[in-house]
N, CA, C and O of each residue as an XYZ file, in Angstrom:
784
protein
N      11.003      9.740     14.487
C      12.186     10.558     14.537
C      11.984     11.600     15.631
O      10.860     12.020     15.905
N      13.059     12.001     16.236
C      12.981     13.017     17.289
C      13.710     14.275     16.875
O      14.745     14.225     16.211
N      13.158     15.392     17.274
C      13.814     16.681     17.157
C      13.914     17.197     18.582
O      12.938     17.695     19.143
N      15.097     17.075     19.161
C      15.246     17.353     20.583
C      14.524     16.282     21.362
O      14.836     15.097     21.241
N      13.560     16.694     22.163
C      12.768     15.723     22.931
C      11.401     15.467     22.302
O      10.604     14.693     22.833
N      11.130     16.120     21.172
C       9.828     16.016     20.524
C       9.836     14.948     19.441
O      10.706     14.935     18.570
N       8.850     14.044     19.508
C       8.670     13.078     18.430
C       8.093     13.775     17.214
O       7.138     14.544     17.325
N       8.674     13.506     16.051
C       8.155     14.055     14.804
C       7.660     12.876     13.982
O       8.436     12.013     13.572
N       6.378     12.857     13.754
C       5.770     11.768     13.004
C       4.610     12.353     12.217
O       3.756     13.040     12.778
N       4.579     12.084     10.923
C       3.531     12.641     10.072
C       2.988     11.565      9.150
O       3.722     10.694      8.684
N       1.708     11.639      8.900
C       1.056     10.823      7.885
C       0.939     11.740      6.676
O       0.301     12.790      6.746
N       1.550     11.346      5.578
C       1.630     12.217      4.400
C       0.973     11.538      3.212
O       1.220     10.360      2.952
N       0.139     12.271      2.492
C      -0.463     11.799      1.265
C       0.284     12.458      0.117
O       0.355     13.683      0.027
N       0.836     11.636     -0.751
C       1.688     12.110     -1.839
C       1.017     11.792     -3.162
O       0.506     10.688     -3.352
N       1.016     12.754     -4.081
C       0.519     12.552     -5.431
C       1.735     12.332     -6.320
O       2.705     13.089     -6.261
N       1.677     11.294     -7.142
C       2.766     11.030     -8.078
C       2.262     11.350     -9.478
O       1.236     10.835     -9.923
N       3.012     12.217    -10.161
C       2.642     12.589    -11.528
C       3.905     12.663    -12.362
O       4.839     13.383    -12.011
N       3.944     11.932    -13.452
C       5.076     11.888    -14.376
C       6.411     11.710    -13.646
O       7.382     12.415    -13.920
N       6.438     10.776    -12.736
C       7.675     10.419    -12.061
C       8.098     11.322    -10.924
O       9.187     11.149    -10.377
N       7.266     12.283    -10.553
C       7.603     13.203     -9.466
C       6.542     13.084     -8.370
O       5.344     13.065     -8.652
N       6.998     13.005     -7.114
C       6.085     12.901     -5.975
C       5.861     14.276     -5.362
O       6.817     14.992     -5.062
N       4.600     14.642     -5.179
C       4.218     15.921     -4.595
C       3.415     15.668     -3.316
O       2.310     15.133     -3.394
N       3.940     16.038     -2.141
C       3.116     15.917     -0.928
C       1.972     16.931     -1.005
O       2.212     18.124     -1.190
N       0.733     16.459     -0.863
C      -0.405     17.375     -0.953
C      -1.147     17.554      0.362
O      -1.708     18.621      0.613
N      -1.159     16.539      1.195
C      -1.820     16.629      2.493
C      -0.989     15.887      3.522
O      -0.301     14.917      3.205
N      -1.062     16.354      4.752
C      -0.378     15.637      5.821
C      -1.116     15.850      7.127
O      -1.918     16.772      7.273
N      -0.822     14.978      8.065
C      -1.373     15.098      9.412
C      -0.232     14.827     10.371
O       0.375     13.757     10.334
N       0.062     15.789     11.228
C       1.070     15.571     12.255
C       0.476     14.621     13.283
O      -0.660     14.785     13.726
N       1.262     13.638     13.647
C       0.786     12.615     14.560
C       1.277     12.933     15.972
O       2.469     13.168     16.171
N       0.382     12.944     16.944
C       0.777     13.259     18.316
C       1.365     12.054     19.059
O       1.322     11.974     20.287
N       1.913     11.127     18.277
C       2.425      9.891     18.865
C       3.547      9.367     17.996
O       3.793      9.878     16.903
N       4.218      8.357     18.481
C       5.244      7.688     17.718
C       4.635      6.398     17.177
O       3.846      5.764     17.877
N       4.970      5.996     15.978
C       4.459      4.746     15.431
C       3.519      4.972     14.263
O       3.446      6.065     13.701
N       2.804      3.921     13.911
C       1.933      3.940     12.741
C       0.644      4.712     12.977
O       0.220      4.932     14.112
N       0.040      5.112     11.875
C      -1.258      5.789     11.942
C      -2.356      4.763     12.206
O      -2.187      3.566     11.975
N      -3.474      5.264     12.691
C      -4.652      4.412     12.899
C      -5.522      4.481     11.645
O      -5.342      5.352     10.794
N      -6.459      3.554     11.550
C      -7.382      3.566     10.422
C      -8.158      4.871     10.374
O      -8.338      5.431      9.293
N      -8.621      5.371     11.508
C      -9.407      6.612     11.505
C      -8.572      7.792     11.016
O      -9.097      8.678     10.341
N      -7.288      7.819     11.344
C      -6.421      8.898     10.858
C      -6.238      8.808      9.342
O      -6.219      9.830      8.656
N      -6.105      7.602      8.827
C      -5.970      7.410      7.378
C      -7.255      7.787      6.649
O      -7.227      8.452      5.614
N      -8.382      7.348      7.209
C      -9.670      7.665      6.596
C      -9.881      9.179      6.585
O     -10.324      9.731      5.578
N      -9.572      9.853      7.685
C      -9.713     11.321      7.746
C      -8.895     11.996      6.657
O      -9.378     12.920      6.002
N      -7.657     11.542      6.455
C      -6.796     12.151      5.441
C      -7.352     11.896      4.036
O      -7.353     12.795      3.196
N      -7.820     10.682      3.786
C      -8.411     10.374      2.478
C      -9.683     11.184      2.252
O      -9.915     11.681      1.150
N     -10.509     11.320      3.291
C     -11.728     12.120      3.161
C     -11.407     13.577      2.832
O     -12.079     14.198      2.008
N     -10.371     14.120      3.484
C      -9.941     15.490      3.176
C      -9.534     15.598      1.717
O      -9.897     16.556      1.034
N      -8.777     14.613      1.238
C      -8.361     14.624     -0.168
C      -9.585     14.594     -1.084
O      -9.687     15.384     -2.022
N     -10.506     13.682     -0.805
C     -11.706     13.539     -1.646
C     -12.535     14.817     -1.649
O     -13.038     15.221     -2.697
N     -12.684     15.457     -0.497
C     -13.439     16.710     -0.416
C     -12.772     17.822     -1.223
O     -13.457     18.637     -1.841
N     -11.450     17.855     -1.219
C     -10.721     18.901     -1.940
C     -10.641     18.653     -3.440
O     -10.817     19.581     -4.230
N     -10.377     17.415     -3.839
C     -10.054     17.144     -5.237
C     -11.024     16.206     -5.943
O     -11.009     16.119     -7.171
N     -11.860     15.509     -5.198
C     -12.817     14.582     -5.794
C     -12.275     13.172     -5.899
O     -11.094     12.962     -6.176
N     -13.138     12.224     -5.677
C     -12.728     10.821     -5.705
C     -12.318     10.377     -7.103
O     -11.508      9.462     -7.253
N     -12.877     11.027     -8.134
C     -12.567     10.620     -9.495
C     -11.146     10.984     -9.927
O     -10.717     10.584    -11.009
N     -10.410     11.730     -9.108
C      -9.008     12.042     -9.428
C      -8.062     10.940     -8.955
O      -6.868     10.976     -9.255
N      -8.585      9.969     -8.224
C      -7.735      8.901     -7.709
C      -7.687      7.773     -8.734
O      -8.687      7.102     -8.991
N      -6.529      7.582     -9.299
C      -6.324      6.444    -10.202
C      -6.075      5.185     -9.387
O      -6.613      4.119     -9.687
N      -5.243      5.324     -8.340
C      -4.850      4.159     -7.563
C      -4.154      4.616     -6.288
O      -3.448      5.624     -6.290
N      -4.349      3.880     -5.202
C      -3.666      4.167     -3.941
C      -2.658      3.058     -3.684
O      -2.986      1.874     -3.769
N      -1.435      3.451     -3.372
C      -0.382      2.490     -3.052
C       0.070      2.723     -1.630
O       0.189      3.867     -1.191
N       0.324      1.647     -0.907
C       0.751      1.797      0.481
C       1.573      0.587      0.906
O       1.494     -0.483      0.304
N       2.356      0.783      1.949
C       3.209     -0.279      2.457
C       2.495     -1.060      3.560
O       1.328     -0.806      3.858
N       3.204     -2.005      4.154
C       2.631     -2.977      5.096
C       1.946     -2.368      6.311
O       1.081     -3.010      6.907
N       2.305     -1.151      6.694
C       1.703     -0.533      7.876
C       0.252     -0.110      7.643
O      -0.447      0.255      8.588
N      -0.200     -0.159      6.390
C      -1.499      0.389      6.047
C      -2.540     -0.670      5.725
O      -3.287     -0.539      4.756
N      -2.588     -1.714      6.534
C      -3.575     -2.768      6.335
C      -4.396     -2.900      7.613
O      -3.855     -2.849      8.717
N      -5.676     -3.066      7.457
C      -6.560     -3.253      8.606
C      -7.963     -3.542      8.118
O      -8.314     -3.208      6.986
N      -8.765     -4.161      8.964
C     -10.134     -4.525      8.586
C     -10.920     -3.312      8.100
O     -11.476     -3.318      7.002
N     -10.957     -2.281      8.925
C     -11.784     -1.118      8.611
C     -11.196     -0.290      7.477
O     -11.941      0.339      6.726
N      -9.881     -0.278      7.339
C      -9.222      0.470      6.267
C      -9.580     -0.139      4.913
O      -9.997      0.577      4.004
N      -9.422     -1.448      4.774
C      -9.775     -2.098      3.510
C     -11.278     -1.978      3.250
O     -11.693     -1.800      2.104
N     -12.088     -2.074      4.291
C     -13.542     -1.916      4.131
C     -13.872     -0.515      3.614
O     -14.723     -0.355      2.739
N     -13.199      0.492      4.158
C     -13.417      1.870      3.713
C     -13.067      2.007      2.235
O     -13.860      2.533      1.454
N     -11.878      1.535      1.846
C     -11.436      1.648      0.453
C     -12.383      0.892     -0.472
O     -12.752      1.397     -1.532
N     -12.778     -0.313     -0.076
C     -13.712     -1.095     -0.899
C     -15.062     -0.396     -1.033
O     -15.651     -0.384     -2.114
N     -15.555      0.186      0.060
C     -16.858      0.854      0.012
C     -16.848      2.081     -0.893
O     -17.881      2.453     -1.450
N     -15.684      2.711     -1.042
C     -15.544      3.891     -1.915
C     -15.132      3.508     -3.332
O     -15.029      4.372     -4.202
N     -14.894      2.221     -3.569
C     -14.429      1.719     -4.863
C     -13.112      2.375     -5.261
O     -12.887      2.679     -6.432
N     -12.259      2.585     -4.287
C     -10.935      3.163     -4.553
C      -9.984      2.021     -4.891
O      -9.777      1.108     -4.091
N      -9.421      2.087     -6.067
C      -8.429      1.074     -6.470
C      -7.209      1.199     -5.583
O      -6.742      2.308     -5.323
N      -6.688      0.079     -5.116
C      -5.506      0.112     -4.254
C      -4.639     -1.103     -4.492
O      -5.095     -2.143     -4.967
N      -3.365     -0.938     -4.143
C      -2.394     -2.021     -4.115
C      -1.584     -1.789     -2.845
O      -0.791     -0.850     -2.773
N      -1.782     -2.641     -1.848
C      -1.161     -2.463     -0.539
C      -0.364     -3.716     -0.197
O      -0.879     -4.833     -0.256
N       0.878     -3.516      0.156
C       1.713     -4.657      0.521
C       1.266     -5.207      1.875
O       0.906     -4.453      2.779
N       1.295     -6.530      1.994
C       0.979     -7.177      3.264
C       2.147     -8.070      3.675
O       2.996     -8.423      2.856
N       2.173     -8.422      4.938
C       3.217     -9.322      5.432
C       2.999    -10.735      4.885
O       1.875    -11.124      4.568
N       4.073    -11.479      4.782
C       4.002    -12.852      4.274
C       3.131    -13.750      5.131
O       2.513    -14.685      4.620
N       3.072    -13.476      6.435
C       2.347    -14.366      7.344
C       0.876    -13.981      7.516
O       0.209    -14.502      8.410
N       0.366    -13.088      6.685
C      -1.046    -12.717      6.731
C      -1.908    -13.929      6.403
O      -1.604    -14.679      5.476
N      -2.979    -14.118      7.158
C      -3.924    -15.183      6.876
C      -4.975    -14.683      5.901
O      -5.484    -13.572      6.046
N      -5.297    -15.494      4.917
C      -6.347    -15.181      3.953
C      -7.302    -16.365      3.898
O      -6.935    -17.487      4.245
N      -8.520    -16.106      3.464
C      -9.518    -17.160      3.320
C      -9.910    -17.240      1.852
O     -10.206    -16.227      1.219
N      -9.909    -18.450      1.323
C     -10.299    -18.673     -0.065
C     -11.794    -18.979     -0.072
O     -12.208    -20.027      0.424
N     -12.620    -18.072     -0.632
C     -14.076    -18.226     -0.546
C     -14.627    -19.509     -1.165
O     -15.592    -20.072     -0.647
N     -14.048    -19.971     -2.237
C     -14.629    -21.128     -2.937
C     -14.595    -22.410     -2.110
O     -15.409    -23.309     -2.319
N     -13.625    -22.496     -1.143
C     -13.568    -23.715     -0.333
C     -13.488    -23.442      1.177
O     -13.512    -24.374      1.980
N     -13.394    -22.155      1.557
C     -13.350    -21.783      2.964
C     -12.023    -22.033      3.650
O     -11.914    -21.844      4.862
N     -11.004    -22.456      2.903
C      -9.695    -22.718      3.504
C      -9.027    -21.425      3.958
O      -9.035    -20.418      3.251
N      -8.452    -21.482      5.152
C      -7.698    -20.356      5.704
C      -6.218    -20.712      5.599
O      -5.764    -21.694      6.186
N      -5.464    -19.898      4.838
C      -4.045    -20.181      4.604
C      -3.235    -18.896      4.755
O      -3.774    -17.793      4.658
N      -1.946    -19.054      4.990
C      -1.068    -17.886      4.970
C      -0.894    -17.447      3.521
O      -0.785    -18.276      2.617
N      -0.870    -16.149      3.314
C      -0.738    -15.605      1.961
C       0.507    -16.159      1.270
O       0.482    -16.424      0.069
N       1.585    -16.332      2.015
C       2.828    -16.837      1.429
C       2.656    -18.232      0.825
O       3.340    -18.583     -0.137
N       1.756    -19.015      1.383
C       1.537    -20.366      0.891
C       1.068    -20.365     -0.561
O       1.389    -21.281     -1.318
N       0.311    -19.344     -0.953
C      -0.211    -19.253     -2.321
C       0.884    -18.977     -3.350
O       0.695    -19.179     -4.549
N       2.042    -18.507     -2.854
C       3.122    -18.106     -3.760
C       4.452    -18.797     -3.427
O       5.515    -18.291     -3.785
N       4.398    -19.933     -2.753
C       5.628    -20.549     -2.268
C       6.505    -21.145     -3.366
O       7.639    -21.537     -3.087
N       6.022    -21.225     -4.592
C       6.830    -21.769     -5.688
C       7.582    -20.701     -6.475
O       8.315    -21.032     -7.407
N       7.417    -19.431     -6.120
C       8.078    -18.359     -6.877
C       9.592    -18.405     -6.702
O      10.102    -18.714     -5.625
N      10.287    -18.094     -7.774
C      11.747    -17.958     -7.760
C      12.077    -16.465     -7.673
O      11.204    -15.620     -7.867
N      13.331    -16.150     -7.383
C      13.766    -14.750     -7.285
C      13.414    -14.003     -8.578
O      13.644    -14.492     -9.684
N      12.851    -12.808     -8.402
C      12.422    -11.906     -9.482
C      11.269    -12.454    -10.319
O      10.991    -11.937    -11.401
N      10.608    -13.479     -9.837
C       9.435    -14.010    -10.508
C       8.187    -13.362     -9.905
O       8.156    -13.029     -8.721
N       7.166    -13.190    -10.739
C       5.930    -12.531    -10.339
C       4.739    -13.412    -10.715
O       4.760    -14.123    -11.720
N       3.705    -13.345     -9.884
C       2.496    -14.116    -10.161
C       1.322    -13.477     -9.434
O       1.501    -12.863     -8.382
N       0.119    -13.617     -9.990
C      -1.062    -13.214     -9.230
C      -1.973    -14.415     -9.063
O      -2.045    -15.289     -9.928
N      -2.672    -14.441     -7.927
C      -3.556    -15.545     -7.592
C      -4.823    -15.397     -8.423
O      -5.463    -14.346     -8.411
N      -5.182    -16.454     -9.145
C      -6.355    -16.409    -10.024
C      -7.616    -16.724     -9.233
O      -8.134    -17.840     -9.280
N      -8.090    -15.745     -8.522
C      -9.287    -15.890     -7.714
C      -9.291    -14.819     -6.648
O      -8.263    -14.214     -6.344
N     -10.436    -14.600     -6.102
C     -10.581    -13.577     -5.070
C     -10.423    -14.245     -3.703
O     -10.759    -15.418     -3.536
N      -9.915    -13.498     -2.735
C      -9.717    -14.026     -1.381
C     -10.231    -13.003     -0.376
O     -10.432    -11.833     -0.701
N     -10.437    -13.469      0.848
C     -10.758    -12.560      1.942
C      -9.461    -12.198      2.665
O      -8.711    -13.075      3.094
N      -9.212    -10.905      2.792
C      -8.108    -10.387      3.597
C      -8.746     -9.467      4.631
O      -9.397     -8.484      4.278
N      -8.557     -9.790      5.903
C      -9.187     -9.002      6.968
C     -10.691     -8.850      6.743
O     -11.262     -7.791      7.005
N     -11.314     -9.897      6.264
C     -12.759     -9.881      6.075
C     -13.233     -9.170      4.827
O     -14.437     -9.014      4.626
N     -12.310     -8.735      3.982
C     -12.669     -8.009      2.766
C     -12.247     -8.792      1.535
O     -11.168     -9.384      1.512
N     -13.092     -8.797      0.511
C     -12.745     -9.471     -0.732
C     -11.712     -8.660     -1.499
O     -11.900     -7.469     -1.751
N     -10.626     -9.315     -1.864
C      -9.515     -8.656     -2.545
C      -8.815     -9.658     -3.452
O      -9.136    -10.846     -3.454
N      -7.867     -9.163     -4.212
C      -7.004     -9.997     -5.046
C      -5.592     -9.953     -4.482
O      -5.217     -9.002     -3.795
N      -4.809    -10.992     -4.777
C      -3.426    -11.057     -4.307
C      -2.472    -11.265     -5.470
O      -2.789    -11.950     -6.443
N      -1.295    -10.659     -5.349
C      -0.200    -10.906     -6.271
C       1.080    -10.910     -5.458
O       1.107    -10.428     -4.326
N       2.135    -11.453     -6.034
C       3.401    -11.504     -5.297
C       4.576    -11.602     -6.253
O       4.455    -12.065     -7.387
N       5.705    -11.153     -5.758
C       6.978    -11.395     -6.430
C       7.977    -11.763     -5.342
O       7.829    -11.372     -4.185
N       8.989    -12.517     -5.732
C      10.032    -12.866     -4.777
C      11.227    -11.978     -5.079
O      11.747    -11.965     -6.195
N      11.654    -11.231     -4.057
C      12.765    -10.292     -4.180
C      13.770    -10.560     -3.065
O      13.483    -11.296     -2.121
N      14.941     -9.961     -3.183
C      15.912    -10.033     -2.095
C      15.836     -8.735     -1.313
O      15.810     -7.651     -1.896
N      15.799     -8.848      0.010
C      15.760     -7.644      0.842
C      17.162     -7.037      0.933
O      18.093     -7.517      0.286
N      17.305     -6.006      1.717
C      18.593     -5.303      1.813
C      19.723     -6.188      2.308
O      20.891     -5.932      2.014
N      19.384     -7.220      3.052
C      20.404     -8.145      3.550
C      20.664     -9.276      2.557
O      21.460    -10.172      2.835
N      20.005     -9.239      1.411
C      20.187    -10.269      0.402
C      19.385    -11.530      0.647
O      19.601    -12.546     -0.014
N      18.457    -11.471      1.596
C      17.633    -12.628      1.938
C      16.357    -12.601      1.087
O      15.675    -11.577      1.036
N      16.029    -13.706      0.424
C      14.797    -13.735     -0.378
C      13.558    -13.556      0.498
O      13.460    -14.125      1.586
N      12.615    -12.751      0.001
C      11.332    -12.568      0.677
C      10.250    -12.331     -0.354
O      10.521    -11.884     -1.469
N       9.027    -12.633      0.029
C       7.891    -12.385     -0.847
C       7.388    -10.962     -0.649
O       7.278    -10.473      0.475
N       7.093    -10.326     -1.742
C       6.459     -9.013     -1.725
C       5.017     -9.267     -2.166
O       4.723     -9.325     -3.360
N       4.123     -9.418     -1.188
C       2.726     -9.772     -1.467
C       1.879     -8.507     -1.413
O       1.976     -7.715     -0.475
N       1.054     -8.335     -2.426
C       0.234     -7.130     -2.530
C      -1.236     -7.514     -2.635
O      -1.622     -8.373     -3.429
N      -2.040     -6.853     -1.814
C      -3.485     -7.022     -1.854
C      -4.045     -5.885     -2.712
O      -3.622     -4.736     -2.591
N      -5.002     -6.225     -3.578
C      -5.519     -5.245     -4.537
C      -7.040     -5.264     -4.593
O      -7.674     -6.295     -4.372
N      -7.606     -4.109     -4.892
C      -9.045     -3.988     -5.110
C      -9.423     -4.699     -6.411
O     -10.409     -5.434     -6.470
N      -8.623     -4.466     -7.445
C      -8.794     -5.128     -8.738
C      -7.466     -5.049     -9.495
O      -6.492     -4.496     -8.984
N      -7.426     -5.583    -10.672
C      -6.248     -5.562    -11.536
C      -4.968     -6.003    -10.829
O      -3.988     -5.259    -10.818
N      -4.960     -7.200    -10.238
C      -3.756     -7.663     -9.548
C      -2.566     -7.841    -10.480
O      -1.417     -7.846    -10.037
N      -2.847     -7.989    -11.783
C      -1.770     -8.130    -12.752
C      -0.935     -6.857    -12.883
O       0.190     -6.914    -13.380
N      -1.460     -5.715    -12.449
C      -0.731     -4.444    -12.511
C      -0.057     -4.077    -11.185
O       0.744     -3.144    -11.134
N      -0.374     -4.798    -10.132
C       0.033     -4.398     -8.783
C       1.535     -4.279     -8.598
O       2.013     -3.263     -8.093
N       2.278     -5.281     -8.991
C       3.716     -5.289     -8.730
C       4.442     -4.161     -9.461
O       5.296     -3.496     -8.874
N       4.118     -3.942    -10.718
C       4.815     -2.893    -11.471
C       4.465     -1.504    -10.940
O       5.343     -0.645    -10.845
N       3.196     -1.268    -10.591
C       2.809      0.035    -10.037
C       3.465      0.267     -8.678
O       3.975      1.354     -8.403
N       3.448     -0.743     -7.848
C       4.038     -0.636     -6.513
C       5.536     -0.311     -6.614
O       6.024      0.601     -5.946
N       6.242     -1.047     -7.435
C       7.685     -0.844     -7.583
C       7.998      0.539     -8.157
O       8.879      1.239     -7.659
N       7.274      0.924     -9.200
C       7.512      2.211     -9.848
C       7.296      3.378     -8.885
O       8.124      4.286     -8.799
N       6.188      3.344     -8.169
C       5.893      4.455     -7.265
C       6.847      4.511     -6.088
O       7.289      5.596     -5.713
N       7.176      3.377     -5.498
C       8.083      3.415     -4.358
C       9.479      3.831     -4.768
O      10.197      4.425     -3.963
N       9.889      3.543     -5.989
C      11.189      4.023     -6.455
C      11.175      5.547     -6.504
O      12.169      6.191     -6.168
N      10.077      6.107     -6.912
C       9.951      7.565     -6.952
C       9.941      8.128     -5.537
O      10.658      9.084     -5.241
N       9.142      7.547     -4.676
C       8.966      8.067     -3.324
C      10.249      7.990     -2.510
O      10.604      8.952     -1.829
N      10.946      6.867     -2.567
C      12.149      6.759     -1.743
C      13.410      7.151     -2.492
O      14.488      7.208     -1.901
N      13.289      7.425     -3.796
C      14.428      7.928     -4.554
C      15.517      6.906     -4.787
O      16.691      7.267     -4.869
N      15.159      5.637     -4.897
C      16.162      4.624     -5.191
C      15.540      3.548     -6.053
O      14.333      3.554     -6.293
N      16.345      2.644     -6.506
C      15.869      1.558     -7.335
C      15.449      0.348     -6.541
O      15.155     -0.691     -7.134
N      15.406      0.434     -5.210
C      15.085     -0.725     -4.385
C      13.622     -0.715     -3.975
O      12.987      0.337     -3.902
N      13.111     -1.881     -3.715
C      11.799     -2.002     -3.105
C      11.964     -1.597     -1.649
O      12.924     -2.024     -1.008
N      11.057     -0.783     -1.101
C      11.252     -0.301      0.258
C      11.003     -1.371      1.313
O      10.295     -2.351      1.082
N      11.587     -1.158      2.440
C      11.251     -1.958      3.616
C      10.711     -0.975      4.634
O      10.882      0.234      4.478
N      10.071     -1.467      5.661
C       9.509     -0.564      6.661
C      10.611      0.252      7.341
O      10.350      1.359      7.812
N      11.836     -0.275      7.398
C      12.928      0.468      8.012
C      13.340      1.673      7.169
O      13.831      2.665      7.707
N      13.145      1.593      5.854
C      13.515      2.709      4.993
C      12.518      3.855      5.103
O      12.845      4.990      4.757
N      11.330      3.583      5.570
C      10.299      4.611      5.667
C      10.059      4.864      7.147
O       9.049      4.430      7.703
N      10.988      5.566      7.781
C      10.884      5.752      9.219
C      10.363      7.128      9.598
O       9.600      7.245     10.557
N      10.749      8.165      8.880
C      10.328      9.510      9.263
C       8.856      9.731      8.962
O       8.117     10.229      9.811
N       8.434      9.377      7.794
C       7.082      9.694      7.364
C       6.412      8.441      6.819
O       6.962      7.762      5.952
N       5.227      8.139      7.328
C       4.435      7.088      6.707
C       3.911      7.681      5.405
O       3.484      8.836      5.372
N       3.942      6.906      4.348
C       3.564      7.475      3.070
C       2.426      6.709      2.411
O       2.476      5.489      2.256
N       1.419      7.446      2.035
C       0.390      6.921      1.150
C       0.650      7.579     -0.193
O       0.926      8.777     -0.244
N       0.572      6.851     -1.242
C       0.860      7.410     -2.554
C      -0.363      7.271     -3.445
O      -0.963      6.201     -3.545
N      -0.715      8.360     -4.080
C      -1.802      8.324     -5.047
C      -1.228      8.584     -6.428
O      -0.398      9.478     -6.599
N      -1.657      7.820     -7.404
C      -1.352      8.150     -8.787
C      -2.577      8.891     -9.293
O      -3.695      8.381     -9.224
N      -2.368     10.059     -9.784
C      -3.489     10.906    -10.214
C      -3.675     10.832    -11.719
O      -2.727     10.993    -12.487
N      -4.898     10.588    -12.121
C      -5.178     10.427    -13.537
C      -5.120     11.759    -14.293
O      -4.727     11.789    -15.459
N      -5.502     12.845    -13.648
C      -5.496     14.137    -14.322
C      -4.943     15.193    -13.375
O      -5.648     15.651    -12.476
N      -3.690     15.580    -13.569
C      -3.079     16.569    -12.690
C      -3.827     17.909    -12.754
O      -3.925     18.604    -11.743
N      -4.341     18.269    -13.894
C      -5.022     19.569    -14.009
C      -6.219     19.675    -13.067
O      -6.602     20.780    -12.684
N      -6.808     18.557    -12.692
C      -7.934     18.588    -11.767
C      -7.458     18.887    -10.354
O      -8.211     19.413     -9.535
N      -6.198     18.546    -10.072
C      -5.635     18.763     -8.745
C      -5.202     20.212     -8.593
O      -5.357     20.804     -7.525
N      -4.670     20.770     -9.643
C      -4.135     22.143     -9.573
C      -5.213     23.124     -9.674
O      -4.958     24.328     -9.635
């Protein structure tokens, strides 16, 4: 977004508690576009230093927040996450070494149907779980909403939908076009009193 001739772009970390989103940390971006992995890691490190890693119940993020080093960082910290990925993401199935598009694992889903893949996969070189639901986008076109998770893939879709409804203030699943002003990372906090 622009204000006059100045690009306004911020990476914002939001805490969600009892249905309300509270921005707690942000980083003004000196550029237009998505954040880098190092910028995301810096923001998460600031959060951890201020509030402690044990206050993070789960991290939710949209498609712009996937990368080799980002997932490696989250996995190394044992931070639970559910991050949406694009349908055309390539994954590797460790048990047989097959490299397939993530959408292929969920190509039998019907509209509003949900499923998680019963097995671990490599996404960007990191071991993760996958789940998906088939939804209609704003144009009414069916698309897969595929989520990569650290663990508990059976909870991914409901947590993702619930938090994004709070963050964007509507009943729709977000698209990258709906989140244009601020890139949003969302944390669900297990104990608000530890944050305050």
